Structure formats: C-alpha cells, structure tokens
N, C-alpha and C positions, 0 to 999 in steps of 0.2 A: 445468386448466379455469378459464377466466376469465370470470367471470359466469354467470348462471343459464341462459342459453341458449347458451353457448359449448361447442364441442368441439374436437377437434384440428385441425379446419379453421375457425378463427375467421373470422366475417364481419364486414365494416364496413357492412352494410346497416343502415338505421335502423330497419327495422320491428321489431326485436327489441332496442330499447335498454332495456327493463325488463321485469320479469317479469310473468306473467300476474296474480300476486296484487297487484302494485303497480299495474297497469294497471286492474285492477278497483276498487281503492281510489279511484284518481283518477277513473275514469268515474262512480263514485258521487257524487263531488263535483260533478260537472257533468252532471246527468241530461239537460238539454235541449240539450246542445251537444257537437258533435264536437270541439271544442277544449278542451284541458286548461288551466285557469288555475292555473298552478303557484304563483302568488302568494298563492292562496287556501289553500294546504296549511300544515300545521304545519311547524315546522323539522324534526322528526324525518322526517316523510313527504317532505319535499323532499330530505333527506339520502340517504334510500333510492333515490330516483329518481336522484339525482346519482351514487350508487355504481354503480347499473347502467349509468348512461350512461358513466361513466369506464371500465368494464370492456368496453363494445362499441363504444366510439369510439377511434380513434387519438389518443393525446396525444404531442405533440412538445414537448420541452423544449430551449430553444436553447442552454443552457450549465450544465454541472455540472463541478466541479473534482476529481471522484473521482481521475483519474490522478496528479495531483500529491500529493494527500493520500496515496495509496498509496506513493508515491516518498518521501514524508517519513517514513513508517512504516517504511521499509527494504524494501519489497516491489519492489524493482527486479529486473532480470533475473537477479541472482545468487542471490537468496534464494528461499524458497517463495512460490508464487503466492498472491495476496491472496484470502482466503476470501470472495468476493463473494456466493456463493449462500446462505449462512446469515444468519439475521436477527441484526442487531447493535444494540446500543444506542449505538454511536458513530457519528459522521458522520451524513450525511443520506439515503444511499441505499445499498440492497443489493438483491439480487434478490427477496428476500421483500418487502420494503416497496415496491418498484416494482410488483410484481404486485398487492398490496393496493391501491395507489393508482391503478392503471390506466395508469401512464405506460409508453409503448412504444418511445419512441425519445429517450433522454436523450442529448443531444450530450455527448461526452467532450471537456473542454477540454485541449488539449496546451499547458499554460500554461508560458510561459518568463518567470521573474522578470527585472526590468530590470537586476539585478545581472549577468546573463550578457552584457549589453551592454558591460561593462567587463571582465569576467574572461575572455570567450570561452566557446565551448562550447555556444552556444545551439542549433545544429543537432544536436549529439550528444545533448542533453537531449531535444529533440523526438522524435528517433529512439527513444530509450529509452522515453519515454512511450507512444509508438505501439506499440511492442513490447509493452508491458505490457498494453495493452488487447487486441491481437491474442492474447496469451498466455491471458488470461482466456476468450475466444472458443474457443480451441483446447482449453483445459480442460473447458469446459462447453459442448460443441456442441450438445447436446439443449436447452439453455435460451438461449444467447446467440448473436448473429450480427452481424457487421459490416453496414453499410448505406452504400452509396454514391449512392443516388439514392432518390426517392420511392417508385418501384416496389419496390425492395429492402425498404423499411420495410413497404409494403403486403403483400408476399409473406411477410415474417417474421410480420407480424400474423395472416395467415390460418393460419400454421403454429403459432402459439402461441410464438413466439420473441421475446425481448427484443432490439432492435435497438440497436447501439452505434455510430451515426455519430460522426465526429470533426471538430473544428475546431481550428485553431491560435490560441492567444491570445497575441498579441505577434509581429509580423512580424520581430522580432529573430531569429526561428528561421531565416530565410533568409539571415541575415547580410549579406554586400553582393553576393550572386550571384542575378541575376534568375532564372536556370535552376533554382534551388532551389524556386521555386513550383511548376513542373512536376513536379519530384521529389516534393514533398509531395502533389500532387494524386494522382500515381500511387500514393502510399502510402495514399490514402483520405481525405485531408483535403478537406472540402468547403466551408469558410468559413475566413477568417483575420481575426482582430481585429488593426487596424493598429498600435495601440501598446498599452502598459500603463501602468505607474506613472512612467515617464520618457520624454521625447522619444527617438526613435530615428532610424535612417537614413531611414526612411519619412515621418514627420511628428511633430507635436507632440501631447503627452499633457495630457489635461484635469487630471491629478494634478501636473503640472510647471509652474513659472512661468517657465521659460527662454525658452519661445517660440523654440527654435533655429532653425526654418525659417520661422516666420510663417505655418504652415498645413502643406500637403503639400510635401514636398521634391521636386525633379526626379526623383530616384529613386524616390519614392513615386508620382509619376505614372505611370512605367513600370510600377510594381508593380500599380496598380490596372487598367490597360489589359491586362496579362498575366493578372491574375485573370479579367478579362471574357473574354479569348480562350479561357481554359481551361474557364470554367464554374465558377470558384470564387467563392463569395458574398463580397462585401466587407462586412465587420462594422465598423460605425462606433461601437460602444461604446468609451469610454476616450479618444476623441480631442477635441482643442479644437473650438470651434465654427468657428474659421477652417479648421482641416484639414478639418472635415465639409463645408463649402460648397465647398472645392477639390474633395473627393471627388465631391460631388453634380454638380459642373460637368462632371468629366471622365469619370465612369462611364458606360458605355453600357448598363449593366444595373441592375436594382433593387438597392437596398443596404438593409441590415438592420441594427438595433441589437439584438444577440442577448440582451443583458442589460443593459437600461436601463430607468429608469422616468420619470416625467414631472416635469420641473423645476418646474412650477406648485406642486407640494407642497413642494419644498425650494429656495426662491429662492436664486440664487447658486451652487448646486452644479452645476457645469459638466459633471460626470460623468453626470448625467441629462440628458434631451433637452428642449429648450425647445419652446414652441408653434411657432416658426418652423421648427425642425428637423423636428418631427413633420409639419407640412404639406408640407415639401420631399420627406421620406421617401415620403409618400403620393404626391406628384407623380411621384416616381421609381418608383411601384408597388412600393415596398418595405414594410417593417414594423417596429413597435417590439414587442419581446418583453420583457414587464414582469418585472423582477427583484423578488425577495422580501425583500432585506435591509431591517431595520427603518430603518436611516440613509438608504435611497433612498426610503422610502415616506412618512416623517413628519419634518417638521422639528423638532418638540419632542423626538423620539426621537433624531434625529441630534446636537442640541445636548447632550443628556445624555450620549450615548455619547462624544462628543468630550471632554466635561469628564471623564469616567471615565478615558478613555485618557490624558489629560494628567496626572492624578493618578497613575495606574499607573506610567506612565513615570519620574515623578520618584521613586516609591517604590521601583521597581526599581534605580534608579541609586544611591539611598541605601543599599540592602540588598545592592548587587553581585549582583543576581540577573537572570535573563533570563526571558522569558514562558514558556519551556518547563520551567523548574523546578517542581517539585511543590509547594514552599512558595509560589511565586507564583501558581500556579493556584488554589491554595486561598484566598490572600488576595484574588485578583481576584474569585472566585466570592462571597465574603462581602461584600466591598465594594460590588460592583455590584449585589448581590441586590434592593435596593428603591430603586434610584436611576434607573432607566429607566421611563419611562411605558409602559403596555401598548399595543402595536400589534396589532391584530387582522387576520385573513385578509381581512376586508372592506375593509381599506385597499388590498390589492392590486387589488380590484375597483373601488375609487374610481379608480385610475390607468387601469384598462381602460376605464372610463366616459369618462374624460377624452379618451383618444385617440379613443374611438367617437364622442363628441360633437363632437369637433374635425374629424375626417376620415372617420369611418365605421368600421363593424366589419370592413372588409376589410383593415385595416392594423395589426392587433394581434394578440399571441400571448403565450406564457409563456417565460420565461428566468429560472429560479429563481436560479441562481448557488449552488445547493446545493454544500456542501462548500468554499464560497469565502467565506461571509460569516459564518462563526463563529456564536456564539450570539445574533446579532441578529434571528433569524427570528421572524415574527409568531405569536402564539397562533393554533392551529389550522392552522399550515403549518410544522411543525417538521421534517418529513421527507417523503419521497417517497411515503409511505402516505396523505397527506392532500390529494391533488388533488381528491377529491370535494367538499372544503369549499369550493373556489373555484367549482366548478360549481353547488353548492347555493346559493351567494351570487348568481351569476349568474340562476339560476332565480328566486330571490326578487325580483330587480330587474327581471324581465319579459322577459329574453332568450329569444328563441326557440331550440328545439333546433338549428336549422340554423346560427344564428349562433354558438352554443356550439361546435358543430363547426368553424366557421371559426377561432375562437380556439384550439381545441385541436390542429389540424393543416391544416385546409384551405388557411388564408392562407400557411402556410409552404410547403406543397406548391406553391401557385401560384407564389409568389416563386422557388423552386428551379427550377421547370420553364421559367420565363421566363428566368432566368439560363442555363439549359442551352440554351434555343433560341437565344438570343443568340450563345453560343459556337459552336454548330453553323453559325451563318450567317457 
C-alpha cells in the first residue's frame, strides 16, 4: 500500500493527496479560508504533507545509473540477479527506498562509458544492461514493470507497480549504424543522451575540449531526425553549447536535459545548462530535469570536490593504488570527511526556482543521477527515500500543489506525448 488512502488500485486523483488527520490539522491553521497556506506550517507538518503527496502523485526521475552499478558489481546476465527488492545501505535506490520516497518511474540509464568508443562493444554492453533491467522485472513481476509510454506509467501506478522506463546514455551505443536507433527503440529505449565524457560520432561532449565536430556532426543530424521520426526523446545533457544549438535548430520535437542543473550557480561549468539554453529548451517546449550532485548544485562544493580529486589522484599514483582498492576507499573517506562544504536539499529547489523564474514552471523536472554522482549528494537527499524533502521545500516556498505535480511528472508526460505526436505525424 502506498500512502494512507492507497489500495491495490492506486489513484492519481488529487483529492486524496493527504490523510484526513493531516487535512484536519491544516484546515485548523486556516479556519477562515478554503486555501491552505503551507508556508505557515511547521517544517514537521509540511514534511508530513509532502510525504503523503509523494505517495499519491506520480514521480518521474529522468536519470538513474543503477544498471551500470549492477554491472560493475558483477550482476550481469551470467550471475545471480541483483537483489533490488530488499532495502540496502549501498547505492541510492532499491525497491524499498523507492516506495518510501514515492518515486514511481525512475528512468534506468543504459550507460555506455566513452572508453567503448575506442575498444568497441558499445552496442553489446547496451544490450546487456537492457536485459539486466528486463531480468529484474521478470524476477519480480508483482512489484516491477517496464514502461514505454506515459500511459504505461499511469497504469503501473494504479496497479501499485514501480515502473522502470529506460534511456540510453551516450549515443555511442548505436555505433555507426542509424538503424540501431530503431532497434533500441523497439527494445524499449525512450530517450538517448547524445554524448557522454568524450566527443563521439554524433557530436561534441561538454567534458571534452577537442571540439571534434564543432557541434553536431552530419551523422548526428541524421540521428536527431531519426529519433524525431521514431518518437525517441533527444537528451541534451552532456553536450557542448554548440552541439546543443545545432540540436535545437534541427530537432522537430521538444528536447530534454534529463540530468542537468542551472549554470548560473556553477559559472563556466558547461555540463550545466546556461540561461540561454534554458530559454531555448522552453521555446522548443522541452524541459530541464534538475540533477542532485553537489558539484552541479554549488560552485564552492564543486571547487572543493575538484581539489579533493586532484589530491587523491596524486596519492593513488604515489601509492600504486586504484580508487577501488579498500585502502584507497578508506583514505578517501578520511581525507574528504571535513573538506567539502555542506549542500542541502534546498539547493536543488534553488535550481528549480531559477528555471521557473526564467521560463515558467512548465519546463522543469527532476533528474537525480542517483548511483551516478557518488558521495556528492546533498544533505536530505542521499537516496530515493528522500523525495518528500524536495516537495516539502517546494511547499515552504509557496509552490501550489498543481505546480508540484507538474515538476514531479506532468511536465515530462506533456513532453513525451508531444514527442510521440510529432512521430505519428
């Protein structure tokens, strides 16, 4: 059961977004008004409302790196299936924590490291990661379900199921074959991030200084149009500004940054989106899905984290160790313990506020990058059980329930449906 008013046929109707007990408390705070002033509540009261809202409203998260984390742990198709349904103290999501936090459709990122662009095997890795997601669904069909459309997510929500939609991170997965886009679409992929850590055949990466193509390549232009034709969402996270504006010019459909934050707070960090890009995304009827990593949220945190990484890399070299060595992990934890400024969940809402103030509430959502940003997550947002803390902060700042629903899922559903409509025409 998800929430005080939910049963096996969960509803997305707004009228039961919180319990009678909480409603009575809130109405007592506003005896002469039919409108509830959430800003007047205590933090504890607001959090209770937020928890109930999270349980009764669909929450879509644009990007989680669970599949590649499972792969790194050895849970590929040859070994035992990853125990996703038990609560864990590792990683950022499992079934129990997802249910606690109210997330209903975390997009599983089919992540292809840039190294596969040189070694080959990118498509094979993508196939393996997709099969690993499918394997989880086949193992726990009473709890998990695939989702290829907004309607699938809504139906799964009503049935009390956790949806696992999928998107590819790094178009290197299609290698040099345009037909692989349709192949992956038929496998259930519903968005594709065009690049990752290095320039690829499609375009230039924000993490690479080479500027191989000076933006989107000729092949990349074909890729974008083929994605439009099929109804696959174009994800503009990870690409350079030049590549972005090439995509914006050529795409016939809305475009989405599935896991990016606002560059206003991290000047010079091209991986985040500038105000100009945010405005263009809104003009294209797309959206920005705010990511949670501390280095994306706060410049001071980013600077401190970069200094720690530089020191650790030198220490590893001197001691002939790798990041994965137990001794290295212990040293890193001890060294970094008091060297990073604290970033709070409120900083995520600062980024949401910025997009809303710039272009409106219809163009923003959530894209955590859980299992992808390591130990850089904010206080109050360490795993999938903590989405209510975002909602509570939104209520504190005066966001209406309907606007919170837009941020949680309605904006993404609108974009997805528009992309599908353009494909059908």
